[in-house]
Backbone bond lengths (Angstrom), bond angles and torsions (degrees), N, CA, C in turn:
res aa  C-N    CA-C-N  psi(-1)  N-CA   C-N-CA  omega(-1)  CA-C   N-CA-C  phi
1 M - - - 1.465 - - 1.523 110.08 -
2 L 1.360 115.98 127.75 1.452 120.04 -178.62 1.521 111.24 -71.52
3 K 1.305 115.62 140.30 1.457 121.10 -179.93 1.530 109.89 -76.80
4 I 1.324 116.65 138.44 1.470 120.77 176.72 1.522 108.90 -69.51
5 K 1.321 115.34 134.56 1.467 120.44 179.02 1.521 109.60 -116.14
6 I 1.319 116.20 143.63 1.456 121.32 179.99 1.528 109.49 -146.96
7 D 1.303 114.86 150.64 1.463 123.13 176.52 1.527 108.29 -110.23
8 I 1.317 117.60 146.94 1.466 121.63 172.40 1.520 107.45 -114.30
9 N 1.339 116.44 116.50 1.467 119.37 179.85 1.521 110.50 -110.45
10 C 1.322 115.02 154.34 1.462 120.47 -177.53 1.524 109.63 -145.56
11 D 1.330 116.33 140.31 1.462 122.26 177.80 1.524 108.73 -80.56
12 L 1.334 116.08 117.46 1.460 120.80 -175.17 1.528 111.24 -133.65
13 G 1.322 116.21 179.59 1.467 121.37 179.50 1.513 112.42 68.74
14 E 1.336 116.96 32.93 1.456 120.19 -174.48 1.524 114.23 -95.59
15 S 1.317 117.06 1.96 1.464 120.19 172.86 1.527 108.82 -74.97
16 Y 1.314 116.84 161.26 1.467 120.08 174.82 1.523 108.93 -159.99
17 G 1.331 114.46 140.09 1.463 118.86 -179.09 1.517 111.09 54.95
18 A 1.333 115.38 -126.78 1.470 120.99 -178.62 1.517 112.99 -87.38
19 F 1.336 117.55 0.48 1.454 120.99 -174.40 1.531 111.22 -99.94
20 K 1.330 116.10 123.84 1.459 121.27 179.98 1.525 109.69 -101.26
21 V 1.319 115.50 128.12 1.464 121.69 179.39 1.526 108.74 -126.01
22 G 1.329 116.97 129.91 1.456 120.37 175.64 1.520 114.23 79.20
23 N 1.324 114.98 -176.67 1.474 123.00 -179.20 1.523 109.30 -130.31
24 D 1.317 115.89 65.27 1.462 121.75 -172.01 1.528 113.50 -56.34
25 A 1.333 116.56 -47.61 1.466 119.79 -176.08 1.519 111.58 -64.85
26 E 1.343 116.38 -35.23 1.461 120.24 -177.68 1.531 112.72 -76.50
27 I 1.324 117.07 -34.11 1.471 119.75 -176.00 1.531 112.68 -86.32
28 M 1.316 117.56 -22.13 1.460 121.75 -173.90 1.536 114.41 -56.04
29 P 1.354 119.69 -38.95 1.475 118.87 -179.33 1.528 114.37 -66.47
30 H 1.333 117.49 -13.33 1.455 120.79 -173.74 1.529 113.62 -105.23
31 I 1.334 117.65 5.60 1.463 121.50 179.89 1.524 109.67 -122.85
32 T 1.333 116.01 172.30 1.468 119.14 178.46 1.527 112.68 -120.86
33 S 1.334 117.07 -16.20 1.474 120.73 177.04 1.526 109.54 -140.58
34 A 1.335 115.92 137.16 1.461 121.49 -179.60 1.527 110.14 -113.61
35 N 1.335 116.52 127.20 1.463 121.95 173.94 1.522 106.63 -94.57
36 I 1.314 116.83 110.30 1.465 120.56 -170.47 1.526 111.35 -101.95
37 A 1.338 115.88 123.85 1.461 122.10 178.77 1.524 109.51 -58.88
38 C 1.325 115.44 143.90 1.469 120.59 -171.45 1.535 113.94 -113.01
39 G 1.339 117.28 19.77 1.457 119.67 172.31 1.512 116.74 100.46
40 Y 1.328 118.67 -8.87 1.465 120.29 -178.04 1.529 111.87 -92.09
41 H 1.335 117.36 -52.67 1.469 118.97 177.43 1.525 110.91 -93.96
42 A 1.327 116.46 -19.72 1.462 123.04 -179.32 1.525 108.00 -171.88
43 G 1.328 115.83 170.01 1.457 119.97 178.45 1.512 113.10 83.17
44 D 1.318 115.48 168.49 1.458 122.89 174.04 1.528 107.09 -155.27
45 P 1.317 119.08 171.04 1.473 119.82 -175.42 1.529 114.81 -54.24
46 T 1.335 117.40 -41.66 1.462 119.91 -179.07 1.523 111.17 -67.85
47 I 1.322 116.53 -41.22 1.468 120.49 177.91 1.524 110.11 -65.38
48 M 1.331 117.07 -39.19 1.459 120.28 177.82 1.523 110.40 -58.52
49 A 1.327 116.28 -46.57 1.463 120.80 -179.53 1.527 111.35 -64.71
50 K 1.328 117.12 -42.37 1.465 120.51 -179.40 1.522 111.56 -66.14
51 T 1.326 116.35 -39.57 1.462 119.58 -179.77 1.522 111.20 -67.73
52 I 1.331 115.96 -39.39 1.471 120.26 173.91 1.525 109.84 -57.67
53 G 1.335 116.14 -42.99 1.461 120.64 179.78 1.519 112.24 -62.86
54 L 1.328 116.90 -42.05 1.465 121.16 177.47 1.522 111.04 -62.32
55 A 1.327 115.38 -41.98 1.459 119.81 -179.97 1.531 110.69 -63.63
56 K 1.304 116.33 -43.31 1.463 120.35 179.67 1.524 110.67 -61.77
57 K 1.315 117.21 -42.95 1.464 122.09 -179.89 1.525 111.12 -61.18
58 N 1.329 116.58 -35.55 1.463 121.35 -176.52 1.531 113.33 -98.33
59 E 1.335 116.68 7.24 1.468 122.74 -179.90 1.528 111.92 57.01
60 V 1.325 115.26 42.06 1.455 122.91 178.11 1.525 108.85 -102.25
61 A 1.324 117.64 133.07 1.462 121.88 178.08 1.529 109.64 -69.44
62 V 1.337 116.11 150.65 1.461 119.37 -176.06 1.527 111.52 -119.03
63 G 1.336 114.87 146.40 1.455 121.30 177.86 1.507 110.45 -143.42
64 A 1.324 115.64 160.29 1.464 121.53 -179.81 1.523 110.28 -86.60
65 H 1.322 115.48 141.88 1.464 122.54 -178.80 1.532 108.63 -123.30
66 P 1.337 116.97 71.36 1.471 120.17 -175.77 1.525 111.87 -75.85
67 G 1.323 115.96 145.60 1.460 120.66 179.47 1.508 111.78 -140.35
68 F 1.305 115.80 -177.15 1.462 120.91 175.30 1.531 109.41 -67.44
69 P 1.344 117.49 152.33 1.470 120.49 175.69 1.532 109.77 -73.29
70 D 1.315 116.30 78.34 1.457 122.02 -169.89 1.520 109.76 -146.01
71 L 1.323 116.53 68.80 1.462 121.22 -177.91 1.529 111.01 -64.30
72 L 1.319 116.94 -38.96 1.469 120.20 -178.90 1.521 112.01 -64.45
73 G 1.314 116.67 -37.44 1.465 120.87 -178.75 1.499 113.85 -96.88
74 F 1.337 118.13 7.93 1.457 123.73 -179.40 1.528 111.38 55.71
75 G 1.322 116.89 29.01 1.458 120.83 176.08 1.510 114.59 71.31
76 R 1.324 116.80 12.85 1.469 119.79 -176.62 1.528 112.69 -99.98
77 R 1.326 117.48 4.59 1.461 121.14 177.29 1.526 109.25 -103.93
78 E 1.330 115.93 133.75 1.459 119.85 179.60 1.526 110.48 -66.91
79 M 1.330 115.25 139.26 1.461 121.22 176.85 1.528 108.56 -125.19
80 Q 1.310 115.96 142.72 1.462 120.90 179.75 1.530 109.03 -95.75
81 L 1.324 115.93 96.11 1.459 122.08 -178.50 1.519 109.91 -115.57
82 T 1.325 116.20 156.96 1.460 120.06 175.51 1.527 109.05 -74.84
83 S 1.315 116.51 162.63 1.472 121.07 176.96 1.522 110.49 -59.15
84 E 1.316 116.19 -39.53 1.458 120.46 179.47 1.523 111.11 -62.69
85 E 1.330 116.85 -41.86 1.463 120.18 179.16 1.525 111.12 -65.21
86 I 1.332 117.06 -44.58 1.466 119.97 179.17 1.520 110.60 -60.91
87 R 1.338 116.42 -44.00 1.474 120.34 178.93 1.525 110.64 -61.23
88 D 1.316 116.78 -48.59 1.466 120.05 -175.24 1.526 112.45 -69.66
89 Y 1.338 117.11 -39.28 1.461 119.79 176.65 1.528 110.79 -63.49
90 T 1.326 116.00 -35.88 1.463 120.08 179.74 1.521 111.04 -72.30
91 V 1.321 117.11 -44.02 1.467 120.58 176.10 1.528 110.48 -56.82
92 Y 1.314 116.18 -44.86 1.471 122.29 -178.87 1.526 110.90 -58.27
93 Q 1.327 116.20 -47.68 1.464 120.14 -176.47 1.525 112.46 -71.87
94 V 1.332 116.45 -45.51 1.464 120.06 -179.45 1.528 110.65 -64.25
95 S 1.322 115.88 -40.51 1.468 120.11 179.45 1.523 111.42 -63.08
96 G 1.334 116.16 -38.48 1.460 120.03 178.92 1.516 111.75 -61.03
97 L 1.330 116.23 -47.83 1.461 118.96 -179.56 1.526 110.98 -71.12
98 H 1.332 116.13 -33.45 1.464 121.06 176.10 1.533 109.51 -57.03
99 G 1.328 116.31 -41.49 1.461 120.85 179.18 1.519 112.76 -65.62
100 F 1.334 116.61 -43.04 1.466 120.19 178.68 1.529 110.78 -64.86
101 A 1.328 116.68 -38.91 1.464 120.28 178.48 1.528 110.25 -63.27
102 K 1.318 115.86 -45.54 1.462 120.58 179.91 1.522 111.18 -61.65
103 A 1.326 115.87 -41.01 1.468 120.36 -179.73 1.527 111.38 -63.68
104 A 1.340 116.41 -27.81 1.463 121.20 179.93 1.526 112.13 -92.31
105 G 1.327 116.92 1.77 1.456 120.51 179.78 1.513 113.60 79.69
106 L 1.347 116.98 23.46 1.455 121.74 179.00 1.523 110.78 -113.30
107 V 1.323 115.91 160.78 1.457 122.07 175.28 1.519 108.12 -106.61
108 L 1.322 117.27 130.34 1.457 120.57 177.56 1.521 108.83 -66.85
109 Q 1.332 116.58 125.42 1.467 121.20 -173.64 1.526 113.25 -88.60
110 H 1.357 117.31 -41.53 1.455 119.06 -169.16 1.521 113.81 -152.06
111 V 1.318 113.85 171.67 1.465 122.51 172.75 1.524 107.83 -129.46
112 K 1.319 115.45 131.46 1.460 120.92 175.53 1.529 108.40 -135.82
113 P 1.331 118.44 112.55 1.461 119.91 177.92 1.534 110.61 -59.64
114 H 1.321 114.60 154.73 1.469 119.99 -177.62 1.523 112.29 -106.90
115 G 1.321 115.63 148.51 1.449 122.70 165.68 1.516 116.22 51.98
116 A 1.334 115.09 -126.92 1.460 120.78 -176.94 1.526 111.64 -62.76
117 L 1.319 117.24 -34.73 1.463 120.46 179.04 1.524 109.96 -62.85
118 Y 1.323 116.97 -41.95 1.469 122.24 177.05 1.528 110.54 -63.89
119 N 1.321 116.17 -49.89 1.467 120.31 -176.96 1.526 112.26 -61.36
120 M 1.325 116.92 -37.26 1.463 120.67 178.97 1.524 110.93 -71.72
121 A 1.342 116.56 -39.40 1.464 120.96 -179.16 1.515 112.22 -69.19
122 V 1.319 116.86 -28.16 1.463 121.53 177.90 1.530 110.60 -63.47
123 K 1.335 116.77 -34.03 1.461 121.37 -174.15 1.529 114.11 -101.27
124 D 1.330 117.91 -24.33 1.460 121.31 -168.32 1.525 111.54 -127.66
125 E 1.331 116.46 115.83 1.468 120.17 179.91 1.523 112.25 -64.01
126 R 1.324 117.47 -25.47 1.465 120.22 178.37 1.526 111.69 -65.75
127 I 1.319 116.71 -26.55 1.465 121.60 175.81 1.526 109.76 -88.31
128 A 1.327 116.47 -37.90 1.462 121.16 -176.98 1.534 112.34 -66.77
129 K 1.331 116.87 -39.63 1.471 120.16 -173.85 1.531 113.55 -59.15
130 P 1.332 120.36 -48.27 1.469 118.43 179.73 1.525 113.19 -67.42
131 I 1.336 118.13 -27.75 1.466 120.56 176.39 1.521 109.75 -67.56
132 V 1.317 115.89 -46.58 1.467 121.11 179.61 1.527 110.60 -64.78
133 E 1.326 116.52 -41.39 1.462 120.42 178.59 1.524 110.78 -61.47
134 A 1.327 116.40 -39.43 1.464 120.73 178.55 1.520 110.93 -63.63
135 A 1.329 116.60 -45.44 1.460 120.41 179.14 1.524 110.84 -61.45
136 R 1.325 115.98 -43.86 1.462 120.75 -178.89 1.529 111.13 -63.71
137 R 1.330 117.14 -38.12 1.463 120.61 -179.27 1.530 111.84 -68.36
138 V 1.329 116.40 -37.02 1.469 119.31 -179.38 1.525 110.62 -73.18
139 D 1.354 116.13 -47.15 1.467 120.54 -178.97 1.520 108.45 -164.35
140 E 1.320 116.96 111.36 1.466 120.77 -177.14 1.526 112.98 -69.44
141 N 1.327 117.38 -5.65 1.463 120.82 177.30 1.529 112.56 -90.61
142 L 1.328 117.01 -3.97 1.459 120.26 -179.56 1.528 111.19 -67.04
143 I 1.313 115.62 142.75 1.462 122.45 174.46 1.531 107.93 -90.68
144 V 1.309 117.23 135.79 1.459 121.40 175.81 1.528 108.64 -98.94
145 I 1.319 116.76 123.64 1.457 121.28 175.96 1.522 108.70 -89.42
146 A 1.330 116.51 127.32 1.461 120.95 -176.60 1.524 110.43 -150.84
147 S 1.319 116.04 159.06 1.462 120.78 175.46 1.522 110.23 -67.92
148 P 1.332 118.06 146.39 1.469 120.38 177.69 1.527 111.53 -58.11
149 K 1.319 116.98 141.53 1.464 123.88 176.24 1.534 113.37 61.71
150 S 1.320 117.77 20.13 1.463 121.43 -177.79 1.522 111.83 -90.03
151 A 1.325 115.94 163.99 1.460 121.12 175.75 1.529 110.05 -61.08
152 L 1.322 117.13 -38.90 1.457 121.09 179.67 1.521 111.04 -61.90
153 A 1.321 117.27 -43.07 1.472 121.01 178.43 1.524 110.81 -63.86
154 R 1.331 117.12 -44.79 1.469 121.11 -178.79 1.522 111.12 -61.72
155 V 1.313 116.71 -45.28 1.465 121.15 -177.84 1.528 110.41 -65.15
156 A 1.326 117.37 -42.27 1.464 120.90 -179.13 1.522 111.55 -64.89
157 I 1.330 116.50 -42.28 1.462 120.54 178.35 1.526 110.51 -63.01
158 K 1.325 116.39 -43.43 1.466 121.50 179.38 1.519 111.34 -62.20
159 A 1.333 116.71 -32.00 1.466 121.35 179.87 1.529 112.53 -81.33
160 G 1.325 116.22 -3.45 1.454 120.06 177.80 1.516 115.28 87.52
161 L 1.338 116.65 13.20 1.461 120.07 178.73 1.525 110.48 -92.99
162 R 1.306 115.86 154.15 1.461 120.37 174.31 1.524 109.28 -73.75
163 V 1.327 115.63 143.51 1.458 120.86 -178.99 1.523 109.79 -125.28
164 A 1.320 115.72 134.18 1.459 122.01 173.47 1.520 107.71 -109.52
165 C 1.324 116.63 118.93 1.464 121.37 179.91 1.526 109.56 -79.22
166 E 1.316 115.22 128.79 1.461 122.04 -172.00 1.519 112.76 -112.76
167 V 1.334 115.65 142.40 1.450 121.47 170.98 1.527 108.12 -124.33
168 F 1.324 114.94 158.11 1.461 121.16 -177.55 1.523 109.54 -112.36
169 A 1.316 115.72 115.71 1.455 120.32 -177.70 1.524 112.33 -72.86
170 D 1.332 116.60 -30.62 1.462 120.16 -173.15 1.529 113.80 -109.06
171 R 1.339 117.32 16.75 1.458 120.26 178.41 1.531 110.42 -123.28
172 A 1.343 115.56 143.19 1.461 121.16 178.22 1.528 109.51 -81.05
173 Y 1.343 116.00 146.58 1.462 122.45 -178.91 1.526 111.08 -107.70
174 N 1.335 115.83 144.72 1.456 121.71 169.04 1.524 109.01 -83.41
175 S 1.320 117.24 167.19 1.462 120.98 -177.66 1.523 113.06 -68.72
176 D 1.365 117.40 -16.43 1.467 120.21 177.99 1.524 111.96 -87.48
177 G 1.327 117.18 2.81 1.453 121.29 179.51 1.511 114.09 94.22
178 G 1.326 117.58 -9.27 1.457 121.09 178.02 1.526 111.27 -84.09
179 L 1.319 116.28 165.76 1.458 120.80 179.79 1.524 110.72 -81.37
180 V 1.315 116.21 144.93 1.458 120.41 173.32 1.531 107.87 -66.07
181 P 1.336 119.38 126.27 1.472 121.36 -178.37 1.525 111.90 -55.43
182 R 1.324 115.14 143.23 1.459 120.22 -179.45 1.526 112.63 -63.06
183 T 1.312 117.54 -17.76 1.462 121.29 178.20 1.524 111.84 -73.59
184 Q 1.329 117.04 -13.18 1.459 120.91 -179.20 1.527 110.54 -98.22
185 P 1.348 116.72 150.60 1.471 119.50 -179.97 1.525 111.51 -65.10
186 N 1.326 114.67 149.91 1.470 122.55 177.32 1.526 113.65 62.82
187 S 1.336 117.05 23.37 1.462 120.29 177.79 1.523 111.79 -74.17
188 V 1.338 115.87 -27.71 1.462 121.66 178.42 1.527 108.85 -113.68
189 I 1.325 116.46 131.74 1.460 122.34 -179.70 1.523 108.55 -96.26
190 H 1.318 116.59 120.13 1.462 120.65 -174.23 1.528 114.09 -100.06
191 E 1.348 117.76 -20.96 1.456 119.94 -176.31 1.526 110.44 -73.60
192 P 1.346 117.98 113.15 1.472 121.31 -176.65 1.525 113.96 -53.20
193 Q 1.336 117.98 -42.26 1.472 119.72 -177.59 1.525 111.43 -64.54
194 K 1.317 117.13 -39.70 1.461 120.85 179.23 1.524 110.47 -67.37
195 V 1.324 116.45 -41.33 1.462 120.91 179.04 1.527 110.61 -61.65
196 V 1.316 115.97 -44.33 1.463 120.79 -179.01 1.526 110.95 -64.33
197 R 1.322 117.40 -43.92 1.474 120.56 179.39 1.526 110.64 -61.03
198 R 1.326 116.62 -43.82 1.464 120.69 179.32 1.522 110.70 -62.47
199 A 1.328 116.12 -43.83 1.459 120.51 -176.91 1.525 112.00 -64.13
200 V 1.314 116.43 -44.81 1.468 120.30 179.58 1.528 109.72 -62.80
201 R 1.328 116.80 -39.88 1.459 120.78 177.32 1.530 110.67 -63.04
202 M 1.326 116.60 -42.31 1.463 120.65 179.39 1.528 111.32 -58.72
203 V 1.314 115.70 -42.18 1.462 120.32 -176.46 1.521 111.88 -75.18
204 L 1.322 117.45 -45.46 1.459 121.15 -175.34 1.526 113.32 -81.05
205 E 1.340 117.25 -38.64 1.469 120.78 -175.32 1.524 113.51 -105.50
206 R 1.327 117.22 -13.76 1.471 122.66 -177.57 1.534 111.84 60.45
207 T 1.336 116.75 35.69 1.460 121.39 177.10 1.524 109.46 -137.37
208 V 1.349 115.27 159.85 1.463 121.08 175.62 1.526 108.09 -152.26
209 P 1.335 117.69 139.05 1.463 119.44 177.94 1.527 110.50 -76.32
210 A 1.337 116.41 135.16 1.467 121.14 176.57 1.521 109.42 -83.95
211 A 1.329 115.78 171.86 1.465 121.33 -177.82 1.520 112.17 -60.92
212 D 1.347 117.42 -29.53 1.462 120.59 -178.79 1.528 112.84 -92.19
213 G 1.343 116.86 7.26 1.449 121.19 178.03 1.517 114.76 95.22
214 K 1.332 117.32 -13.17 1.455 120.64 178.57 1.532 109.94 -66.34
215 V 1.332 117.02 143.34 1.461 121.56 178.54 1.528 109.04 -95.14
216 L 1.322 115.93 122.65 1.462 120.86 -177.51 1.518 111.37 -96.48
217 D 1.324 116.48 138.57 1.457 123.38 174.77 1.521 107.95 -88.87
218 L 1.326 117.51 120.51 1.460 121.68 -174.66 1.521 113.67 -93.44
219 S 1.319 119.08 -7.90 1.457 121.63 -177.61 1.527 108.91 60.85
220 D 1.328 117.34 -129.14 1.465 120.80 -179.63 1.533 110.73 -75.53
221 V 1.320 115.72 144.94 1.462 122.22 173.84 1.518 107.88 -134.72
222 H 1.329 116.42 119.55 1.470 120.48 -179.48 1.531 112.54 -113.16
223 T 1.329 116.65 -27.18 1.459 119.12 -175.02 1.525 111.19 -148.44
224 I 1.325 115.15 144.84 1.458 122.22 178.04 1.521 108.26 -111.95
225 C 1.323 116.17 131.31 1.461 120.38 179.19 1.520 110.82 -97.95
226 V 1.331 114.89 133.04 1.459 121.52 166.30 1.522 106.39 -120.78
227 H 1.320 116.75 145.69 1.460 120.29 -176.48 1.526 111.10 -96.61
228 G 1.315 115.18 128.25 1.456 120.68 -176.66 1.511 114.64 -65.47
229 D 1.347 116.97 -22.09 1.464 119.86 -178.87 1.524 112.56 -98.10
230 T 1.337 117.10 6.12 1.461 121.29 177.54 1.531 109.66 -74.89
231 I 1.339 116.48 146.14 1.459 120.57 176.36 1.530 108.90 -58.92
232 N 1.335 116.43 136.52 1.472 122.41 -179.57 1.526 112.64 64.15
233 A 1.340 117.73 26.34 1.464 121.56 -175.86 1.528 112.81 -57.90
234 V 1.321 117.29 -41.97 1.465 120.52 -178.04 1.527 110.43 -65.86
235 K 1.327 116.59 -47.52 1.464 121.13 178.81 1.522 110.34 -61.97
236 L 1.327 115.59 -39.62 1.456 120.68 -179.09 1.531 110.85 -63.12
237 A 1.323 116.41 -49.02 1.466 120.49 -178.67 1.518 111.69 -62.76
238 A 1.336 116.16 -41.84 1.460 120.49 179.99 1.529 110.71 -64.18
239 S 1.335 116.14 -44.25 1.460 120.62 -179.69 1.529 111.67 -65.82
240 L 1.324 115.37 -37.98 1.460 120.91 -179.54 1.524 111.01 -64.05
241 K 1.308 116.09 -48.34 1.472 119.71 -179.49 1.519 111.08 -62.08
242 K 1.324 116.25 -42.97 1.465 120.95 180.00 1.526 111.28 -62.37
243 A 1.338 116.53 -42.44 1.466 120.96 -178.45 1.523 111.44 -67.54
244 L 1.322 116.89 -38.83 1.459 120.67 179.80 1.530 111.03 -65.44
245 V 1.327 115.70 -43.91 1.465 120.30 178.68 1.529 109.95 -62.88
246 K 1.337 116.38 -41.37 1.465 121.11 179.07 1.526 111.02 -62.79
247 A 1.353 116.11 -32.03 1.469 120.67 179.67 1.524 112.61 -80.85
248 G 1.333 116.44 2.25 1.457 120.43 177.42 1.512 114.42 89.99
249 V 1.341 116.92 13.31 1.461 121.76 -179.40 1.528 109.51 -92.11
250 E 1.317 116.01 137.92 1.460 121.65 178.26 1.531 108.42 -91.14
251 V 1.327 117.43 118.47 1.463 122.70 -177.32 1.522 109.28 -96.18
252 K 1.345 116.09 111.30 1.460 121.19 -174.01 1.529 110.67 -143.16
253 P 1.340 118.67 160.02 1.463 121.39 175.90 1.537 111.48 -63.98
254 L 1.315 116.27 151.80 1.461 122.67 -175.93 1.514 114.11 -54.18
255 A 1.314 117.12 -45.57 1.461 120.76 -172.60 1.519 113.12 -61.03
256 S 1.325 116.92 -17.35 1.464 119.97 -178.37 1.524 112.73 -81.73
257 F 1.374 117.45 -11.53 1.460 117.12 -178.72 1.530 114.56 -146.13
258 V 1.321 119.35 -5.29 1.476 120.82 178.02 1.525 109.52 -95.71
């Protein structure tokens, strides 16, 4: 019987200038893939380089986390951009991190859109297509991280790119499979034990309870996201990895099995 494999990804490199966000150094040993901000919604060139260095030290795979040019809103506000703008902004960000990875002797593993850009691409192929095209133009070997059964996943598969289906251990789901907006109460789950139980269930049973009690079928699950800026993020990631290993799951970077 083949062992179940899973990746744990985390959004990192979100500090910029004099502002420190998250606990990158502390959480890095407990994950297998890092989504690194590329300077538009968060991060800056020096932070990008430092985060790449941390990932290399901890043998964590690295990926680009491109977002809308919205530093004030942390990339969580929807923007109405043309397909050309979305493609070019994504190429710009992914290429930047691709360069830092190469300079550090690493290969960029994946692309995962951030915030509002991700949420829009999950639902709308018109948003997903330029993101996928950008990834393909930079490196056709890149893995696209997307929600199961999403427009982003469909477009990436059609374009011939590898897709890693992602679930969120610390976010509440609506009955349609989308995430409960952060503007609503209880959208983020902070209790580590509850997050861990949900995550293990997602991996082993491929299901998750929605906010209204409905049980959602997740289909394939390749990676679990934890957020680096969530309260107790380090404890959560450590507990999650330990619980998955205890359940007989092999925790590895995406490129080793997707």
